[in-house]
C-alpha positions in Angstrom: -29.8 -159.4 -16.3 -28.9 -161.6 -13.4 -25.9 -160.5 -11.4 -23.9 -163.5 -10.3 -21.3 -163.8 -7.5 -19.0 -166.7 -8.4 -16.5 -168.4 -6.1 -15.0 -171.8 -5.4 -12.5 -173.5 -3.1 -13.7 -171.9 0.1 -12.5 -175.1 1.9 -14.8 -174.5 4.9 -13.4 -171.0 5.4 -16.0 -168.3 6.2 -15.2 -164.6 5.8 -17.8 -162.0 6.6 -16.5 -160.1 3.6 -18.4 -162.5 1.4 -21.6 -160.7 2.4 -20.0 -157.4 1.3 -18.7 -158.8 -2.0 -22.0 -160.3 -3.0 -24.2 -157.5 -1.8 -25.1 -156.4 -5.3 -25.5 -160.0 -6.7 -28.8 -161.7 -7.4 -27.4 -165.2 -7.0 -24.2 -166.8 -5.7 -22.7 -169.8 -7.6 -20.1 -172.0 -5.9 -17.9 -174.1 -8.2 -16.9 -176.7 -5.7 -14.7 -177.5 -2.7 -17.2 -175.8 -0.4 -15.7 -177.7 2.5 -18.6 -177.4 5.0 -22.4 -177.4 4.9 -22.2 -174.4 7.2 -20.5 -172.2 4.6 -23.2 -173.3 2.0 -26.0 -172.5 4.5 -24.7 -169.0 5.2 -24.3 -168.2 1.5 -27.7 -169.7 0.7 -29.4 -167.7 3.5 -28.0 -164.5 2.0 -28.8 -165.0 -1.7 -30.2 -167.7 -4.0 -27.4 -170.3 -4.2 -26.3 -172.8 -6.8 -23.4 -175.1 -6.2 -21.6 -178.3 -7.1 -19.4 -180.5 -4.9 -15.7 -180.6 -5.4 -13.0 -183.3 -4.8 -12.5 -182.4 -1.1 -16.2 -182.3 -0.2 -17.6 -185.1 1.9 -20.8 -187.0 1.6 -22.7 -184.4 3.6 -22.2 -181.9 0.8 -22.4 -184.5 -2.0 -25.9 -185.4 -0.8 -27.0 -181.8 -1.2 -25.2 -180.6 -4.4 -24.5 -182.4 -7.6 -21.2 -183.0 -9.3 -22.4 -181.1 -12.4 -25.0 -178.4 -12.3 -26.5 -177.4 -15.7 -29.2 -174.8 -16.1 -30.4 -171.8 -18.1 -30.4 -168.3 -16.8 -31.3 -165.2 -18.8 -31.3 -167.3 -22.0 -27.8 -168.5 -21.4 -26.9 -172.2 -20.8 -24.6 -172.6 -17.8 -22.7 -175.6 -16.7 -20.8 -175.6 -13.4 -18.3 -178.3 -12.5 -15.4 -178.2 -10.1 -12.7 -179.7 -12.3 -13.3 -179.4 -16.0 -10.6 -181.8 -17.1 -6.9 -182.4 -17.0 -4.4 -181.4 -19.7 -2.7 -184.2 -21.5 
């Protein structure tokens, strides 16, 4: 089974503890508001990386990552989106 490290809303903040937290993960998934390409590059250099852009992300990130990322892993369908909706 794939071990996933999940995070969001890093807002361009890098903490070396990410490498410790995700040491035992097979993949890292980022659910948006990455904030900088540099953060995405560091995470993707460490582990396979899947991400979506969030509402604060600029065109540099939006050109690389989709708004919605849908895929199958270990037989499970996964959908990542930054904001899933707004309550009525």
